[in-house]
KOLTI-493387 format. One record per residue: x negated, y negated, z negated of N, C-alpha, C in turn. Coordinates in steps of 0.05 Angstrom, whole numbers, plus 5000, padded with zeros to 4 digits. Each point is the difference from the previous one (the first is absolute). Example, Ala and Ser with C-alpha at 12.3 -4.5 7.8 and 13.67 -1.06 7.14 Angstrom:
<sites>
473651144844501849765000498249765000/500749795014498449764999501549784986/
</sites>
This chain:
<sites>
455292215896499250285001498050035022/497650134994498150015019499850225021/499249995024500150205020497550174994/500350234986497850184997499450175021/497750005011499850155026498650284993/499150064975499150244991501450275013/502749994999501250195009500849985030/500549795009500349945030498250115015/497249954990497550075016498750274988/501650154986499250274991499050175022/501650005022499550225022499049825025/499249775000499949835024498149794993/498849875022498349764996500749815023/499949754991501049795024496949915014/499950025024497649885012500549795020/498449774997501149765016497349905012/499649895026498149845010501249745011/498249774997500949745016497249885010/500349895020497949915014499149744991/497149905005499349724998500649835025/498449825005500449835021497649835006/500049895026498549765006502049735012/499049815004502049775000498649795013/501949815011499749725007502549804995/499249774990502049864990501250094970/498350184987501350104975500549794976/498149795001499949794981502349824996/501850045017502549844997502750174998/499750254988502250144998501049994970/498849804983500549934972502949845002/501650074978502649854998500249755002/498349884980499949684999499249905025/498450065013498949875024502450065022/501450235002501950005018502249824996/500649984976502349834991499649725008/497449904989499449725009499749955028/499050205013499649975029501750145021/502450054991501750145015500449915027/499749785007500649895029497750105018/497850104987497750125017500150255011/502550164992500350265008497750174992/499150024981497450124991500150285005/497950165010500150285008497250134990/500050234998497650174994500050235020/497550065013499550255014498650194985/500850255002498450194986500250305013/498250144996500050285010499450224975/502150164996499550194979497950235009/498250034984497550195007500350234981/498650255014500250274981497849964983/500149834980498450024977501949974977/500450214988502850044980499049974971/502649924990500250054969501950264997/498950194986501750264995500749994971/502350074994501550024974501150274997/499250144974501450244999501050004970/502750074998501450004978500250324988/499450064977500150264990501349984972/501050244989501049994974497849954976/501149854981498649934976501850024976/498349984978501749994973501649784997/502750054989501849804995499449794986/500949775006499649754987497049845005/499150155018496949875010499350025028/498449855007499449975033496850034998/499050185020497150015004499349895028/498549774997498849885026497150125004/499750085027497350145004499849905029/498049755000499149895022497250055006/499450045026497050115011498349724995/501149785004498049764999500449864976/501950034985500349844973499650174979/501050224999499250164974502850154993/500550074975502050164985500849844977/502649984995501749944979502150114995/500850084972502950074993501249754987/502250005010501949774986502950124989/500549874979503250104990501849845015/502150085007502149915013502049784984/499350044971501349784983497749804995/497849965005498049824993498249945028/501149925021498349955022498649745000/498049975008498149715008499949965028/500449735008499749935028498149835008/497549974982498449795002497250135005/499850235006497450135006499850135025/498250195010499750025028501750245006/501550074982502750195007502149854999/500249764998502749854998501950035019/499250005028502050035020501350274998/498550204993501150285001501850024977/499349914977501749984974502649855006/499749815013502649775004501950155020/498950165019502250115019500750274987/498750154983501050204983501949894984/499949814986502049874981502549895012/499349945027502949915015501750215008/498850235003501650265004500550184972/498849884980500750104973499250325000/497650035011499150295000498350074980/499450254991498250124983499850315008/498050124987500050305005498750045028/498149855005498750015032497349945001/498450125011497549975005499549875028/498949745002499449885027497050015009/499850135021497250035009499949795027/498149884998499549775022497150085014/500049995025497850005013500249825026/498049875003499349785023498250065016/500349965026498050065023498249745012/500249824981498649765004498949884973/497649835001499149904978501749824985/499950004974501449794981499649705006/502149865001499949705004498549985031/500950135020498750005024501949805021/502449874989501549865014501650135023/499950235001502350205020502650024988/500449864980503250034992500350234978/498050084988500350214980502250024981/500349754985501949964981502850085010/500249805024502650035012500850305009/497750125010500350315006501150164976/498449934979500550124976502750004992/501549734999502449994989502150095016/499650025026501750105019500250324994/497650094997500250294998500850144974/499749854980500950114974503049924996/501149795009503049985004501250165015/499050085026501050205017499850304983/497950034984500150254984502150054985/500449774979502149984981503150035011/499849885024502750005015501250275008/497850165009500250305010500450174974/498549934981500150214974502649924989/501149764999502749994990502549975014/499650135027502050005018501249735002/498749785005501049755005500049875029/499850195019499349925028502449865007/502350014994502549885009500149664990/498149984977500349724990497649855009/497650095012497649865010499750015029/500749825013499249975030497149935001/498849995026497449935000499649714992/501949815007499549764991500449974971/501650164987500350014970497650064987/498050215012497950094989497749795005/499949825020498249855005500549754979/502949924996500149784985499650064969/500850254991499450084973497049984996/498350145017497050035000498949694996/500849865018499349755001500549824974/502650024992500949864975498150084976/499750244991498950094977496849925006/498550005025497449944998499549684998/502149875014499949714999500449904970/501750104989500249934971497550054980/499050205006497350074988497849845005/499449985026497749895008499849715014/502549895001500649725007499649945026/502049965015499849905030498850155020/501050264998499150185023501449975024/499250135023501649995021502050255003/501150045022501750205006499250185025/498149915011499150185026498950304992/498750014979498650234992502150234996/502249924981502350185001501250095024/500549795017501750035026497950235017/497749935001498650215018499850284990/499450014971500150244989502850175005/502249854997502550144998500850095031/499449795018501150095028498050115019/497249934995498150085018499949875025/498050055019500349935029498649715007/500549875020498749785004502249795002/500349764986502049834998499449724994/501849825011500149754991502350014978/499449794980502150034977500749694996/502449895006500749734996501449964973/498849824985500549984975502649784996/502350094989502649904997500849984970/498149924984500749984967502549804993/500349805022502349844993502650105007/499950205018502750165005499950244983/501250004975499650194980500950275006/501750065018500950275009498350125019/498249835009498550135023496950014993/498849814987497349994990497750005021/500550205016498250035025501350115024/498649975021500850145025497750175010/500450235009497850165012500250015030/498049965014499550035029498350205005/500450235007498350215007498549965027/497250035003498949975024499450315011/501450065018500150235012499050075030/499749745012499250055029497149865005/498749954982497049855007498350225013/498549895017497850165015497649974986/500049844980497550004982499850264981/497950135005499550254985498149914976/501749954978498349884978498250184984/500650305004498250234989497549955013/499949945031497450035008498549715000/501749804996498449754995499949884976/500550144977499749934970498250134985/498949874981498150144979501149884973/500250164980500549864971497450094982/498949794988497650004988500149924974/499350184980500049894970497349884994/500149724994497649854996498250064976/501150194986498250104971501149794980/501349785002500749814976503250005003/501050044974503250004998500949695007/502550005010501149715005500849884970/500749745001500449874976502550144985/500050014971501950094984502849815004/502650144999501949835002501849944974/498950124977502149994977499849694994/498249855003500549714996501349835018/501050155020501849895021498649965026/501350015019499450005028498049755007/497350075013498649765005501349805018/501350115021501249835019502149854988/501450104980502249814989498949804985/497750084984498249794987499249775016/499050095023499249745017501949905013/502650155004502149845017501449774980/500150094972501249824980498049764991/497650055007497849794994499149815019/500150085027498549875021502149825016/499249765009501549815015500550065028/498450215009500350125030501750225000/501250084983501950234994501650095026/501649785005501950085022498750015028/498249805001498450065027498750265002/498950134980498650254999502350225009/502049994987502350175008500949985028/500349755006501050005031497650085020/497549964992497850125020500650294999/499750114979500550314996502250125016/502149885000502650085009499949955030/498749775012499749965028497950235009/497950044983498150235011501550284998/501550064981501350235001502450055024/500849795007502049965025498350065025/497749885001498350045023498750275001/499650164979499350244997502350175010/502549964994501950125009500450025029/499649765010500549945030498050195014/497249964991497950165010500250324998/501450064981500750274993502150125024/501649835004502450105022499149995026/498049845004498349995025497450155006/499950164978497550195000497649885004/499549744992497649835000498150044981/498450225000498250024975497949804995/499349855021497949784996501449794980/502449935007501449794985500350134971/501050224997500550124976497550014984/497850015010497450024986499849694993/500549835013499749684994501949974977/502450104998502049934980498550094972/499250295001499050114975497849814987/498549925019497649864991500649724989/502149895016501449734988501350034974/501550204995501450054976497549984978/498250195005498050014976498749744995/499449875020498749704999502049834982/502750005010502149834983499850084971/500050254994500450104973497649974983/497650045015497649944981499549694992/500849855023499749694993502149924981/502550124997501849874982499750144975/499250254995499850144979497249944984/498249975016497149934990499350224982/500450235011498950264985497350025009/497850114982497750095007499850265012/498950005021499750285013497650134993/500050274992497450164992498550025023/497550064996497750005020500550195024/501150274990500550195020502549935018/502049904984502349925020499349765019/498449874986498849745018498650145027/498450204995498550105022501750135019/502250154990502250125019501449805016/500849764986501649795016498149905024/497449934993498149865019499350175020/499850284995499150195021502550065019/502550014985502250075020500449765019/500049774992500349765015497949995023/497650054994497950005020500550205021/501250234995500550195019503249975010/500849764998502849925011502050184991/499950044976502650204981501149774984/502650084995501549834978499550134976/500149854977499050094974501649844981/501550144980501249854978500350174977/499649924978500550124971503750135004/500350214993502650094994500749924971/502549944997501249924974498749714991/499550004971499449744987497849875012/497850165008497649855014498049984980/497549965011497549924983498650294994/501250215002499050264991501850225015/499250224988502050255010498950095029/502550045013499450115028500249765025/498750095021500149785020501250195026/501949885015501050135024498449865026/498750155012498549925026501150065024/500749885020501550035024498449925023/499350215021498649915022500350235021/498549925024499850195020498450194991/500450265012498450244988496849985003/499449875021496749995003499249814982/501449774989499549804984499950114974/501950164992500150144974497550184994/499550135022497350214998497649804997/499749805014498049854989499749874973/502249894989500449914975499550234980/501450255002498750214982497450064998/498749995024497050085000498749774986/500749794999498549784984500649984968/502250104990500550014975499950254987/499350215011499850254987498050024974/498249805007497650024980500849854972/502349875002500849874974501050254979/498849994979500650254980502549994983/501349734998502450014984502550045014/499750015027502450005017501250275001/502650075008500950235005502249965023/499750185020501950055021502450154993/502349895002502450144993501550105026/501150185001501850125024502249845006/500249925026502049825008502150155020/502450104992501950155012502749914992/501849965016502649864994501850194990/501249934975502550154989502249905012/501950165007502549945014502450074982/499450134977502250134983500949844979/497749864990500649824974500350234979/501049924975500050174974501550275008/498750184992501350315003500250104972/502250124992500650144974500850275005/499450194986500750315003499850094973/502150214999500050184975498650255003/498450104988498750275004500850164974/500850285007500050194978497650084995/499850084970497850084987500650284984/497950164997500450264988499949944971/501450074982499649994972499150294986/
</sites>
């Protein structure tokens, strides 16, 4: 029996937002790499930022779901005949898991599609949280449960995705995540960073390069390279060592070493993954490094957004040099400390 929401939402709507993120060490949050390389104590650093995926649930006709996305388009699906292999597949799969119909799902995002800021993880966490609230299932879903469900559905659809996007979207804040896939009751550990003297909001820029990152439906590029190349374990070891150095630098508030770690990771990833860098992104990277800033692609790499970190005067010099690039877009960098937020709002009938 389906959970028809048309009556549940007759006098209210569910409104949810979940943040995106920037990251370092994000390429080793995948399950297979963590399991094979469990002795390396793999971890990821990320910052949840106030660039959100917004979800609104409203009443709709019984047996149907209407999906309305500002970036993707609109589609009506029958709850008895869902498809999971198109651009609405993640939404349809989550709706099917909760066995819902009679609902309109409106999606609005504050960042470009395929930007590398963890948009699909943010979407999954937001939509699951929306259904949990609508169906009064809060006692059954902890934050860890929401993270794991969002990851499991996306990972099954898109092959070998990581877990850090969902974790950042759910918890918010500045965190190190230590991956414990081999400890099946634990999966990950959260280490919040609360005492750093580094003001990331003053020292960071997020720039959309104008070119989306690589599609993931065919599988993660890092997994493809990891399974294919002979130097895979060495790559993971170097990334892990660099992330540990980043953590030490952060705890000692050494921004110069943090900048060095960001540049080191981007060099390690670009050499290992051999992705082609679009011209605008290449200009951003070259200019950032010339002005003593750290720069790396967020997410999968090769396209999408870049995270630039540096002293304020160096960031100003950098910005003046790249403003003339027509394809780029500066996105606001502000830290989200709340994670996913869901609320029920009464509506007049």
